[in-house]
N, C-alpha and C positions, 0 to 999 in steps of 0.2 A: 864235780867228779874227783878233783885232786884230794878233797877231804877223804873220800872213801879210799882212794888209792893209798893214802897214808896209813890206813888201817889194814891193808893187805899184808898177809904173811905167806911167803912161798912155802910150799910144802911138797912132799913127794911120797905121800902115804900109799897111794895106789901103786906107784913105781916100785916102792920098797916091798910091797906085798906080792905084786904080780909080774914085775919086770916092765919092759917098754910096751908090751902089747897086751890087750885084754880082749876076750871074746864075748861079744854080746849076741843076742838073738833077735832077729828082725820079726816082722808081723807074721811071717810064714814059718816061724820057729827055726829058721836056718841060721847057722852060726856065721858071724861076720867078725873078722879080725879088725880091731881098732888100735890105732897108735895113740899113747897117751902124749898129748901135745904139751900140756901145762897143767899145774895144780896150784890152788891157792887156798888160804883160809881167810875168811872175812867174818868179823863178829862171832867167832866161834863155830862157824859152819864151814865145811870143806866143799870145794867145787873142783871139777876137772873138765878140761877141754880135750875131747877125743876126735880123732878123724879116722876114716876108714883106711886101712893099710892099702887098699887098691880103690881109691876114690873114682867115681864116675864124673862126668862133666858137671852134673847138677848137684853133687854132694858138697855139703858144707861142713865144717866142724861142728861137733855137738857139745853142748854144755850140760853137765849133770851136777847135782848135789851129791856129795859123798857122805854117807851116814855109816855108823858102826852099829851092827846088830848086837843083841844082848850077848851072843856068844863070841863077840869080838871081830867077826868077819865084816869086811867093808862091803857096802852096797851102793849101787848107783840108783839115784831117783830122778825122775823127770821133774824139772822145775815148773810147777803149775802157775805160780804167781807172776804175772807179766812184768810188774816193777822189779821184782827180785831178779828175774831173767835178764832184763835190760840192764840193770846195774852190774851184775856179774859179767855179762857179754861185753859191755863197755870197758870194764876192768881188764879182761883178758885182752881186748884190743889194745888197750893202752900199754899193757905189759909187753905185748908181742910186737906192736908197732908204735913205740914211744914218739910223741911228736917232738920235733926239734925246735925248741922256742928260741934258739940263739939267732934265728934269721929275723 
């Protein structure tokens, strides 16, 4: 995993475009405010970890791929590939909760 971690570049493209919060729509098309927790670039692809501004007990942070549409607007995409999701999820964990190897 550390090899992939060495390729991570921190970014703030979503935060620069939208501020600290972003509104997403749930399956009922109701707006839900999410807080941008962290963003990174890996192999030329952008990723973002978001969490609900008012999370419930069962809510976990969500990870999305960040792409840029032809008009330049940023768009969030669900990561469909399990391996890609697992890699990015572990990288966010490592960046958020780095292991202390000095012990």
